C-alpha positions in Angstrom: -124.4 43.0 -116.7 -126.0 46.4 -117.6 -127.1 47.3 -121.1 -125.0 44.7 -122.9 -126.5 41.9 -120.9 -128.6 39.6 -122.9 -132.4 40.2 -122.5 -133.9 37.6 -120.2 -137.3 36.8 -118.6 -137.2 34.4 -115.6 -133.6 33.6 -116.4 -134.4 32.5 -119.9 -133.2 34.2 -123.1 -135.8 36.3 -124.8 -136.0 36.7 -128.6 -138.7 38.7 -130.1 -138.1 37.5 -133.7 -136.6 34.2 -135.0 -133.6 36.1 -136.6 -132.6 37.3 -133.1 -132.1 33.7 -131.9 -130.3 32.7 -135.1 -127.8 35.6 -135.0 -127.2 34.8 -131.2 -126.7 31.1 -132.1 -124.2 31.9 -134.9 -122.1 34.2 -132.9 -121.9 31.7 -130.0 -121.1 28.8 -132.4 -118.5 30.6 -134.3 -116.9 31.9 -131.1 -116.9 28.4 -129.7 -115.3 27.2 -132.8 -112.4 29.6 -132.5 -113.4 31.9 -135.4 -113.0 34.9 -133.0 -112.6 35.6 -129.3 -115.8 36.2 -127.4 -114.1 39.1 -125.6 -113.5 40.8 -129.0 -117.1 40.3 -129.8 -118.2 41.7 -126.4 -116.1 44.8 -126.7 -117.7 45.5 -130.2 -121.2 44.9 -128.7 -120.5 47.4 -125.9 -119.6 50.0 -128.5 -122.7 49.2 -130.5 -125.0 49.3 -127.6 -123.5 52.7 -126.6 -124.2 54.0 -130.1 -127.7 52.4 -130.2 -128.5 54.2 -126.9 -127.6 57.5 -128.4 -129.9 57.2 -131.4 -133.4 58.7 -131.3 -136.2 56.3 -131.3 -136.5 52.9 -129.7 -133.5 50.9 -128.6 -133.1 47.5 -130.3 -130.6 45.3 -128.5 -130.4 42.5 -131.2 -129.8 45.1 -133.9 -126.8 46.1 -131.9 -125.8 42.5 -131.5 -126.1 41.9 -135.3 -124.0 45.0 -136.0 -121.3 43.9 -133.5 -121.3 40.4 -135.1 -121.0 41.8 -138.6 -118.1 43.9 -137.3 -116.3 41.0 -135.9 -116.9 38.8 -139.0 -115.5 41.6 -141.2 -112.6 42.2 -138.9 -111.6 38.5 -138.9 -112.0 38.3 -142.7 -114.7 35.7 -142.3 -117.1 37.7 -144.4 -116.1 40.3 -146.9 -118.1 43.6 -146.7 -119.4 43.0 -150.2 -120.7 39.5 -149.4 -122.5 40.9 -146.4 -124.2 43.7 -148.4 -125.2 41.1 -151.1 -126.8 38.8 -148.6 -128.6 41.8 -146.9 -130.0 42.9 -150.2 -131.1 39.4 -151.1 -133.2 39.1 -147.9 -134.4 42.6 -148.0 -135.7 42.4 -151.6 -137.1 38.9 -151.3 -134.5 37.2 -153.4 -133.6 34.9 -150.6 -136.1 33.0 -148.4 -135.8 33.0 -144.6 -134.7 29.7 -143.2 -136.2 28.4 -140.0 
């Protein structure tokens, strides 16, 4: 419920961009597989949404979702911060193609 609730339209999840659906699916799949507790993710998401709402400009729910997911992955030692930065740079600078 509230600002941490998933964006929906007529009860269906709403994703504006393909990456939003992918990051949602990865978080759900890893949690289901036992990589981290969903409640841990939810608490990080609450913090990230609160931070996002305080920033000037438009609010991006899935940017908060991604940041919370990255936090949980780093905290659980699933992804090292250096690996995350390397992958981010690869996508940002076109060294890695998007996968659909």
